[in-house]
N, C-alpha and C positions, 0 to 999 in steps of 0.2 A: 504493500500500500504506500510505502515511502516513495516520494518523488513522482506521484501520478499527476501532478499539476492541478489537483482540485484543492481549493482552500476553503476552510470553514471558519466562521466567526461566531464565537460563543456569546450567549446572552449572559450578562453579569447577574449573579444571584446573591452577592454578599450583603448588599445594603440597598434599600429603596432609593437612596440618593445617588447610587452609582449609575450615572448616565453616559459615561465615556465609552468609547469603542476603540479598538486598535486601528481601524481604518474608516475613513469617511466614504460616502458614496462616490465622490469624485476620485478618490484614490483607487477604489475598486474598478471604476470605469477605465482608468489608465492601465491597470494591471491586466484586465481582460483583453487588452489589445497587445499585450506583450507575450512573446513566446515563453512558455513555461507555466502560465496560469491559464488553464482551459475553462475553469468554472469556479465560481465563488458561491458558497451556500451560507446564508446568514440565518442563525436561529432567531425566531421572532421575539420581539421585545416591545412592550408598550411604554417603557420608560427610558429607552435609549434616546440620546439627544437627536439622532437622525432617525426618522420614522422608517418602518419597513418598506413602505412604498417607494421611498427615495432610492433604496438599494435595488428594488425591482426595476425601477425605471432605467437603471444603467446596465441591466443585464444579469443581476444577481438572482439566485433562487432563494426563496424564503422557506425554510423547513427546519423542524426540530431535529430531524435525523441527519447527523453528520457522518454516518458510517462510510460514505463514499469518499470522504476527504482524507487526503494523505497528510496535509498540514492544517492544524487547528490553532487559531489565534484567540487570545483573550487579554484581559487586563489583570484581574485578580485571579487567585488560585481557584480552579473549578472544584465542584464537588467530586468526591472520589468516583462516584458512579458514572461520571461523564468521561472518565479516562477509558479510551477504547484500545484494543490491542493493535500493535504494529502501526501506530500513527505517530507523527511528530507534533509536539505541542510547543507553543511559545507564549509565555506570560511571565509575570513577576512571581517566581516560585518561592523565593526566600528559603532555598534549600542548600545552597552551595557552602554555607557556613555551618552546616549540620544543625540548624535551628531545630531543637527538639520537637516543637509543636508542629513542624511541617514534615517530619520524617514519614508519617503515614502516607502522605502524598507521594514522596519519593519512592517509597516501597511499592506503592500501587503502580507507578510508572515502570519500575524495574520488573515487577511481576507480569505486566502486560506486554513486555518487550517493546515498549514505546520509546520514543526519543523526546528529550526535553531541552529546549533552548530558553535561557533566562535573559530577559531584556537587560537586567542589571549588569550582565557580564559582557554586553556588546560595547567594547571600548575602542577608541581610536588609537592611532599610533602614538599620541601623546599620553596615553594611559587614562584619558577621561571618558566617562560614560557618554554614549551617543543618544541613549533613550532614557528620558527622565521627565518627571512632572514637578520637580522641586520648585521652580520659579512660580508655578501656578499655586502651589500650596502657600508660599510666602505672600503672594498678591492677595489671594482670597482671605487668608488669615488676618492680614493687616486691615483690610477693608472691614471685615466682620468685627474686628476688635474696635476700630474707630467708631463704628455704630454703637457698640455697647458702651464705649467710653462716654459718649454723649448722654446715654441713658443714666449711667452711673453718676455723672456730674450733676445731672438734673435732680437726682434723688438726694444729692448732697447740697442742693440749693444753688447750683450754678447753671445758667443757660449758656450753651456753647454751640458753635456752628456744626459740631459733629452730630448733633441731634437730627440733622436733616438727611444723614446718610442711610441707605438701606443695606441689607446684607448682600454679599456678592451675587448670590443666585437670583436676586430680584432684578438684576439688570440684564438687558437682552444681549449684552456683549461686554467684553473687557474694556473696550473703548468707552462705552457708556458709563461703566463704573468709574473709570479714571476721570472722566469728565465731571462726575459728581464730586470726586475728591478734590479736583482742581477748583471747583466752585466753592468748596469748603475752605480751601486755602486762600482764595481771593477774599473771602469774608474775614478770615483771620488777619490778613494783611491790611485790610481797610478798617475793620471794626475792632480788632484785637481780641484778646482773651482776658477774662477776669484776673486780677492780681492774686486772688485767693488760691488759684490753682497753678500759679507760675513761680519759678520756671517749670514749664511742662517738659520733662526730660524723658525721652524714649531710649532705653538701654537695649542694644542688640547684642545677642550672643551668637556665635557661629560665623562661618566664612564661606559657606557653600551656596548652592542655588536657592535654597529656602530663604536664607538671609538676604540674598541679592533681590529676590522677589519682594520681600517685605520692605526693604529699603527703597525699592523702585516706587512703591506707593507712598512711602513716607516723604520722599523727595518732591512729591507733588505739592506738599505744603510749604509755606515759607519757613525755612529752617536754617540752623547753623549746627555743624558737628563740633563736639567738644571732646578733647582728650580726657580719658578717665582721671588723670592726675589733676585736672582743673575743675572737676565737678564742684568741689567745696567753694572754690573761687567764684564760680558761676552763681551759686546760691547766694553768696554774700553780695554779689553785684546786683542781683535782682532785688534783694532786700533793701539795699541802699537806694535803688531807684524808687522803690515804693515810698521810702521815707522822704524823698525829695519831690513828691507830688505826682509821680507817674500813676495813672489809673488803669492803664491797659498795657498788655504786652502783645506785640504784633508778629510773633514767630514762635516756633517750637524748637526744641533742641534734641539732637541725636548724639548718642555715645556708643561707639563700637568697642566691645571688650573682647579680649582673647584670653588664652589660658594664663598668661603672665599677670593679668589683672584679677585673676580668680584665686591664685595660690602663690605662696612663696616658700622657699626652702626652709626646712626646719633648722638646718645649720645656718646660722647668721653669717658665716664666712663664705657661703656659696651664693651664686646668682642663679636666677631662673634659667633652666635649660629645658627646652621643649621635648627633646628626645628622651632625656633622663626622666622627665615628668611622666611621659607616656609609659615608660618602662617601669618606673618605680614611684608611683603616686604616693606611696606610704611615706616618702621622704619629704612631703610637702604639707603645709598647713593652709586651710582656706582663709582667704582675706576678702572675698567679694562682699560679704555681709558687713564688713567694716569700711572698705575703701570705696565701694560703688553703690551698693543698695541703699544706704541712707539718703542718697540724693536722687534716686530714681522715682519718677512718677509712674512709669510703665516699664515692665521688663518684657521684651519680645524675645522669647527663647527659641533659637533656631539651631542649637548645637546638638551634636551627638554626645551621649553620656553613657557610661556604664558604671556598675556598682563599685568597682575598685577605686574610682575617683571620688574626691570629696563632693558632696552635693553643692549645687549652686546656692541653694537656701534650704536649710533644714527646718524642721518644726520649731525648734528652740530659737533659731536665729530670726525667723520671721516674727515669732512672739516677742522677742527682745526689741526688734525694730518697731513693731506696732506700739509697744509700751513707751518707746522713746519719741513717738510722734513722727515717724517716718512718713514722707509724702506719698508713698507707694499706694496707687489706686487700683492697678490691675496687672494681670499677667496674661500675655498672649503666648501660650505654650504651643507653638505651631508644630513642634516635633511630636507633640502628644505623647510624651514619655511618662507613662503613668507611674507614680511613686518613684520617679527617677531623680533627675537633678534638682527638681523642685518637689521636695518630699510631700508637701501638702496637696499637690495636684494628684488626687488619689482615684480619679475616675475620668473617663472620656465623656465628652458631651456630643451632642448631635447638631447637625446643620440647622434644624428647626428649633433647637433649644441650646444655643452654643455656650451659655455661661452658667457658672455657679458662683456663689459668694462664700468665701472662707473667712470666718472670724477667728483670728489667731488667738485672741485673748481668751475666748471661751472654748477654743478648739472645736468649732461647730461649723457645719455646712448648711447652706441655704440655697434655694432655687429662686432667688429674687435679687433685685438690684438695691434694695433698701437695707438700712442698718449698717452696723460696723463691719469692717473687714475689707478684703480685696476681691475684685471680680476676677474670675479665671476662665479663659477660653481654652478648650482642649479637644478640638474636633479632629478626628483621625482620617478624614476623607475630604479634605479641603479642595484638592484640585478639581473635583467633579463639579464644584460650584461654577467653574468656567468650562463646562463640559465641551462646548463647541470649539473654543480656541484650543483647549488642551488636546482634544482628539485630532484637530487639524495639525497642530504642532508635532504631536507624537507620530501621526500617520505619515507626515512628510518625510520623516527619517525611516520609519519601519517599511514603508512601501518600496524603498530602495533595496531592501533585503529579501522581500517576499519571493521574488522570482527565483533567486538562488535556493531559498529554503524549500520552495514548493517542488522544485525539480530535482533536488539532491537525493540520491540513493546511497551515496558514499560521502561521508563528511570530509574526506580528504580532498574532495573537489571544490569545497567551499572556500571563500576568501578567509584569510587568517582570523579576522575579527569575529566571524561567525563560527568558525571551528572552536575558538576559545570559549564561545558562549554556550557550547553544547555540553551539558552536564551528563546526559545519558544518551546513548545511541543504541537502538535495538535491544534495550533492556540491560545494557552493560554500561557501567560508569566509564567515561572516557578517561584517558591517562591523566589529564589535568586535575581530575576530581576524584582520583582513586584514594585520596587521603580521607574522604568523608567517612568510610567505615572506621578508620582509625580514630577520627574525631568522636564518632558516636560511641565507640568502645571506651574512650577515655572519659566520656561524660556519664557513663553508666554507673550505677551504684556499686556494682561489683568492682569496677576499676578503682573507684574511690576507696572502698573498704580494704582492698587488697593492694593498695599502692606500695606499702612497705615490702610486701612479699614480691611484688613485681620489680622492685628496685634493681637496676642493673648492677649495683655494687656487689650483689651476690652471684652474678652470672658472668661478668666480664672482668678481665684483669685490670684494664685501664679505663677510667671514667672521668668525665668532666661535665660541668653544667653549662648550658648554652641558653642565653636569653635572646630572643628575636623580637623586634618590634618594628612596625611599619605597615604598609599595605600588603600584608602577607597573603590575603585571600583574593582581594580585588586584582592584584597583579600576579597571582599564582605563585608567589615566592615561597609559601609554605611547602608546596609540592616540590619545588626545586630543592629546598633544604632537606626534606625527607629523602628525596631521591639521591642526593649527594651522600647522605649517611649510609643508606642501604647499598648503593652501588659500589661503595668502597669496601664493603664487608663489615661495616659497623652495625650497631643496633641502637635503638633509642627507647626511652620511656617518657611519655608526655606527662610532665609533673603538673603543669598549670597552663591554662589557655583562656584568653579573653579575646573575643572576636568582635571587631567593630561592625556595627549594624548599618552603616551608611557609607557612601562613597568617600566621605571626608574623614571617616573615623580611622584611627590607628588600631591595629590588632597587636596582641602580645602573646607570645608562647614561650614557655620555659621547658626545656628538654634536658633530660639526663642522657648523655651520649656515651657509648662505651664500645670498646674493641679489645680483643685479646692480644693484639700486637700494637705497641706504642707507635710504630711507624704508620699504621693504618689510621690511628686516632689523629696523629699529626697531619696526615693527608686530609682527613675530614675537616679539621680546623682550618687548614689553609684554603680549602675549597669554599667553606662557609665564609671565610674572610673575603675571598674574591667576590662572592655573591653580594656581600654587604658593601663592597667598593667597586661597583660596575664601571666598565669603560664605555666609551661611546659606541664601540663596535658590538658589544654584547648585550646592551639593554635598550629600552625605549629612549628616545631623545630627551624626554622629560625626566631628568634625574631625580627631581624631588618626589615624584609620585612613585617611582619604582625602587628607590633606595630603601634599605632596611638598616636598622641599628642592631649591632651585634655586640653582646657582652659575653665573655668567656670566663669560666671559673678555672681554678687551678686543677691541673691533671692529677688525679689520685691513682696510686697503684694499690690494688687490693690483692693480698695474699690468698692462696687457695684455702689456707686454714684460718679459721676465725681468730685464733690466738695471735696470728702473725700480723693482723691488721693494726697498725699503730694508731689509727683514728678510732677513738671510742665512740659508741653510739648509745644514746639513752632515749627514753620515751616518757612523755609526760601527758597525763590525761587531765584536762580542765573541764570541770562540770559546771555548766551555767554559761549563758551567753549575754550577760549584762554588760554594763559600761566598763567594769574592771577587767573583763576578759581580754579585750583586744590588746591593750598595752602589755598585759601579762604574756599573751601569746607572742607578741612581737619581740619582747625582751628575751624570753626563754628560747625561742627558735633561733635567735642570733648568737647564742652562747659560743658556738664554734668559730664565729667570724668577727664578733663585735670587739672593737679595739679596747673599749673601756673594760670589758670583761677580762680580756687577756692581761691588761695592765693590773687589774685589781687582784687577779688570782694567779699570776704567773709564778709567784713564789710558793703557792700552795699545791698546784697541780703540774705535774711534769708533762702530761699529755693534754691536748685540746679535746673538747667533748662536743660532738654534734648532737643536737637534740631534735627529735621529731615530736611535734605537739599535736594532740588530738583534742578538738573542742567538741564536747557532747552537750546537746541541748534537746529539750523535749520536742522542739520544732526544728526540723532540718534547715528551713530557710533562715532561721536566726543564726544557726551555726555557720552556714555558708556565707552569710553577710559578714560575720566577724572575721573569717579566715581569708576573705577575698584579698588577693594580692600579697599575702604573707607567705614567703617560701617555707617549706618544711612543715606546714600546718594544714591539717585536714579537719573538715567539719563532718560530724555524724549526728544522726538522730539517736537519742538515748534517754529512756525513761528509767530513773533510778529505782522505781518500784518494780521493775522487771528484773528480778534477781538473776535469772540465767544470763541475760544480756549484760547486766552490770558486772557480774563476776567474770564474764568472758573479756570484757573491755579492760577491767582492772588487771587481769592476769597478764595482759600484753604490754604493760608499762612498768616503769620503775617508781614513779611518783604520781600521786593523785592530788590535784588541787580542787577543793570544793568551794565554789562561789555561789552555792545554792543557799536558800533560806536556812537559818540555824536548825530548824526542825528536821531537815533532811540529812544533816551531818552524821547523825547516829547510824543511819542506814549504810552510808558510805564507809564509815569507820569500821563497822562490823565486818564488812567485806574486805577492807584493807588488812585487818588483823588476821582474818582467815587465810588470806593470800600472801601475807607478809610483805605488804607494800606500804611505803611511807605516805603520810597524808598531811596536807597543809590546808587550813581553812581560813576564811576571812572573818571569823566570828570569835568573840570571847568564849573561853571554855566554860560551859555551864555544868550543872551537876551530873547530867546524863553522860556527858563526855568525860568528866572527871572519873567516873566509875570504871572507865575503860583503861585506866592507867596501868594496872597490873597486867592485864591481857596484852597491852601494847608492848610492855617490857618483855613479857614471856615470848612474844612473837619476834622480838628484836627489831621493832620498827619505831619510828618517831611520829608522833601526832602533834603538829604544831598549830596552835590557835593564835588569835590576835593578841598582841601584847602592847597595844597602844598605837601601833602604826599598821595600817593595812599593808600587806596581807599577813602580818605577823612576823616581823623580823627581829 
């Protein structure tokens, strides 16, 4: 069925507002006159931006049955039952980074011996995506927010020109929507804004297409951009103008922030380094809530974020800001990253009800514009508000590829940018994506629980740690790195992996690489170093997008006998995932490498000690959040009332640290005594614990409670 020249277009079934299509009727008309596309069958849809009859008029067939199609196009992922055997599919699949929620779709495509092309992976020679809707998300999100801003200010007692705006979908075209914003800008320039809401500062995060689209709309207003370092100066200037009789302000202000405005190194002797921050965010402290947020009226969030980075604003930070009288009125979370960089944005909103109000003081959520707090927009399907222009823009590019895809029976005949976008061909993962099963395995619970057993230190003689960061997946560099290791005769264990979920995001992987021959390991290190330092002849011309950052650990030689290993290994189990847990895990896991530890204890211990830390919590997600980005630390689910599991976990470690409520310590202590494991708690010793003194002595263990300083030193 592949390459038969018949193209199908899916009806979108994800959301009632999804009105986009991969191709317009005019695109279809042109394709039907090209060699390679003999027929186009369009599934009927009553909410698609272009009506069925328009497709019929240009020669398309309207039918629910796409069984005769060799190539089937869509926008969003189709339902599993719509995947037919031996067909080629193209849509945004979100599978190439082994996203867990989309693996059933990938499995279905593999099982049906189908092929899958992902629009996100069609990149040009400069490494940039050719098919995307980001600009439209930014445009629609900004217009929708300005409308809500007018309503919010009205509820606060201020009439503003923003009140006349409609939502993006209410305009017949993008041009009409822009004209409405321009009209608002003209009114601001002539009539001004009330002093009580000025300076009106829009803070933008991100640097990709989404942010570009949002700024495109913002720039239609009379505006001035201000450097983040001058925000406090701007506020003082506007305050002084008010004191000298100014009644209105005739412009708005924009401020673009990047990572260096959000965090600073924990070490005061160091300066911000973007590559280092992406690789080791745990070495940085958040500063956005202190340096930028206190002066922001609106935060337009367009950046990618993942859990290992500090949040842009946490619950506590926004509560503190609101108590101090911060002028923040609203959040336009165009990325719609739920409970992500903005912790309090805890649910998505819809196009027809795009806002909720969060009152940080009472930690409560409301579906209105009145009362205290900030309004939040978090719509996850914004581009479809400009469905006509978005479809036209997308189809202009996609239509250039359809002839190739519709006639291809062998992907080796396709242009390079389309070959690279093929994840599965004929039910088999292509070579660029054969890392996906490895990623899935590393993400499984079994791999997490048995990481110590899988450690290469017990299997190979020479080992080193390798940290990679950059566009590992978008530029297929992770595959190259793994191929380098395996083709040289080495092996690897995936210790940690954080995958960027957007084209602008950086991914990070930590590997343990091993070989039985030091020369082989040296060859692997040299090859990985070459990969991280490409030349003009062996990489894309855009070095910034295809370069990776490489950090190598010290090569360790492991003897065949455990006793001959000069590097001692210990394990610590921390119970409880509260606020004390993370700094404890960071400190303990760094014992083998931390300079302060070496200095402090070098006279007491002849050998260094490496420590594996396991964090156990009743809820797995809490443990995983704690351990995110910390080397040698693993999160597990553990209920201390489950005796069998508790005994199993304690038997595998040398020391237990209980950060649980005091009433739970006795359960843990009994288990430690029976298994002869040392115990540290963060609570004062009560009568029930005191009664265990003789038993602890008989077992030859120490139980250490708090002695005035947590956790009991």
